[in-house]
Residue, then its C-alpha position, 0 to 999 in steps of 0.5 A: q500500500v502506497v501512502d502520501i504523507v502531508l506533515t503540517s507546520d502545527a504538528h509537534g516534532a516529537f509527535v511526528w517522530g512517533v507517527l513516522d516510527r510507527l508507520l515504518d513498523e508497517p511492512a505492507l506500507s510504502f511511502g510515496n510523496i511527503t510534503a512537509s512544513g515546520f519542524g516536520a520538514t527536518e524529520a521528513a528530510v532525515l526520513a528520506y535520507g535514511l530510507a535511501l541509504g538503508g530502507r526502513r532500519g536506515a530510516r529508523t536509525a537516521l531519525t533516532n540519531f537526529w533526535r539524539r543530536v537535538s537532545h544534546a544540542s538543547m543542553f547547550d546555549a547555542a544560538n541556532p544549532l539546527r543547521s549543524i544537526l541537519e548537516q550531520s544527520m543527512d546528505i542532501a545530495v542523496i535525497r535529490k537523486t532520482g533514485c531516492p525512494v521518496s519524493l520530497s517537497i518542502q513548504a516555506s513562506n516568503s517573508r516579504t510577500d507571505a506567499l507559499k513556496t514549494f521546494a522540490s527536486d533540485q531545489l531541495s537544500i539545507d537552507a530550504i529545510l531550515a526556512a521551513a523549520t524557522i518560526p516567523f518573528f522569533f528567528p531571522a528568515v533564511e535567504i534563498g536565491g536572493d529572497t528570504y523565507w521561514g515557516h508558515g502556520d496556515a495549514s489551510a494552504l495544503p494542496l487539494v486532493q488529486p486523483f490517484e489510482t491507488g494509495h492513501r493520503l495521511i495528514v499529520t497535523g496539530k488540528a482535527s479540522l483538516s479532516k474536512t479537506p474538500c474534494a477538489d472536484r466538488r465545486l457545485a453542490a448539485s454535481p456528483c463527484a466525477m473523480t475517484c478521490t485519494p482516501i484521506h486519513i488524519i492523525f492529529d496531535 
């Protein structure tokens, strides 16, 4: 069974780790596309890196090591240790390879225009992941390609459900309200849905 995962910016990091670890325990489940924002973007990237190197066991090890580094860094008064933690936890070039088993997309907001930007494929970078995890106004925005980005808190900006022949979409969020995400084809109340929608499952903190 293939599942596409959306990690929203309001989902707590440790909660996301628990969900991902539990999903890795399901041998019949495989990860398709992962769209992540907030601190979940860091975990999604580490997951993709671990899967590419060593499958499920590699992903679990990568996530565990990542959180050990986070825990260790929290004991010291470092201004922003996340870049160093990410650089120690993964190689972004591995995730950008076409052979990576997971298609990863990272979402952040333009700090000037508030427009949502999706970084995928060759646009993926440590800076993009850092930007997604940066709390607006608490930390400086991250410069990427001459513009500045940071995290966004609008979970309603999630992509609409698209037709998908097989598989499911799992949304990991801090709110239960996303369970009412509308079908992209149900624009007119009098019209029946003309497409087969991806089944949506919500896990909220």
